[in-house]
N, C-alpha and C positions, 0 to 999 in steps of 0.2 A: 504494500500500500504506500502510495506517495504521501509525503508530509512536508510541513514547513518548519520542522524542528530546528534544522541548521540555521535557517534564516532568523527565526525567533531568538535562538541562542546567540547568534552574532549581534543582533540588535541589542541584547542585554549585556554584550561583551563578557560572556562567560564561556569557559572551555568545556569540552566534552567531559573532562574529568570532574569539573565543578558540578555540572548538571548530574552526572552519574552519582556523585556523592550525595547530592540533595535528594535523589530518587532511590537511593540504596541499591544501585545496580553497578555493573562494571562499565568502564569507559568503552569497552568493546561492544557492549549491548547498545549503548547510545550510538556508536558508529554504525552498527548493523541496522538500527532503526532508521537513522538518517539516510543511509544508502539504499533502503528498501529491501535489504536482505532478510530482515526479521520484522514481523508484525508483533507489537507489544501485546501482552495479555490485557484483559479488561482492567485488572487492578493497576497495572503500570500505566495504562492509558488514562485512567482517572487521576493518577499522581501527576502525569504530564500536564493534563488539563488544569489541574489545580495550581501547579507550579507556574505555568505561564498566564493563568487567569484569563483564558480564552475559551470560546466555544469549541466543541469538537470539530466543527466544520472549518474553523480557522486554522486548525493544526493538521488535520488529516484530510486527504483528498481521496475519496472513494471512487475507484475506477473499476467497474465490473466487467470490463472487456477481457 
């Protein structure tokens, strides 16, 4: 699934490591989500939404093709 996490993270001027620590995941997990190699669990998705204080549609781009 495509997402805007890297863009939002860069706007906040935080590293993958900082975001990972805030969400209690590894930096590799954040990298995998940003590059679309891994879709986060529902629990992690909620943590991401709360961290960025955005609606799900502002972070994740659903493409059913």
